[in-house]
N, C-alpha and C positions, 0 to 999 in steps of 0.2 A: 595318561600323563604325557606332557610335552615338555622336554627340557630344551630351552631355546639355545643355550650355550652363549658363546661370545658373539653377540649381534646387537644391533639397534632394533627398535620397534619399527619395522618396515613392511612394505606390501607383501613380501614373501612370508614373513612371520604371520601376518594377518591372514593370509591365504591358508596356511597350515591350520590355524586355529578355526577358521570358518569351515574347512572341510572336515576336520577330525573332531572338533568340539570336545577337547580334553576336559576332564574334571579338575585336573591339577596342572598348573603351568609353573615350571621352575625357571626363573630368570636370573641372569647375571646382571646385576643392577648397580655396578660401581661407578658408572659414568666415566670409564677410562677414556682418555684422549691421547692423541699423538700430536704434538706441536699445537697448531691452531686449527686443527681439522674438525673440531667439534667431537661429539662422543663417537667412539668406535664400539662401545658397549653401552647398553641401555643406561640412561641416567634416571634420576628420580622422576622427572616430568614424564618421560616415556613409560616408565613403570606404572605411574598413576594412570596414564592414558590407556595402557593395556588393561588395567584393573577395570576401568569404566567401560571398556569395549567387550568384556568377556563374560557377561552374564553371571551365572552361578559358579563359574570356575574359581577355584582357590589359587591364588598366586603365592608362590614361595620365592622370595627374593634372597639371593645368596651372592657370594663373590664380592663382598664389600670389605673394605678395610684390609685388603690383602695385597694390593698392588701399589707401587710408588706413583703411578700415573692415574690412580683412582681419584674421583672428585666427590663421591657420595659416601656418606657414612650411614650406618643403621639409623642413627638419630635424625639425620637430615631426611631420610626417606620416611620415617615414622611421622615426623613433624608435618611434612607435606601431606601424607596420607590423612592425618587427623584434620588438617586444614581443609582438605578436599572431601571430607566425610567418607573416607574409605575405612571400613571397619577392620578390626583386628582379626576377625574371622575370615575376611576376604583376602587380606594381605598379611601373610606370615613373614616375619623377618627374624629367622632364628639366629641365635648366637653361635659362634664357633663351637662345634662338638655337641650342640643341642640335638636331641632326638625329637622328632615330631611323630606323634602316634594317633 
């Protein structure tokens, strides 16, 4: 399992995934921004790119709808995932308090 934490999808994250090949990857996917800097936390597009790049790993997207400067909702991410043919088994988007087992 790899928990990315507050980061964008960047070369360092790709390197960790390539080296360790985790079965599960937890992403903060709210697309938080500061001013006009662009995302400081993965947005929907970066989360979908990660899904496409990680083979059989299951992606669990969290940390949405929790920050004032967040730009991505669960619905935004699911809609883009559906549009990009990312399955619900590949990308899990749990509700607050939901248990995944």
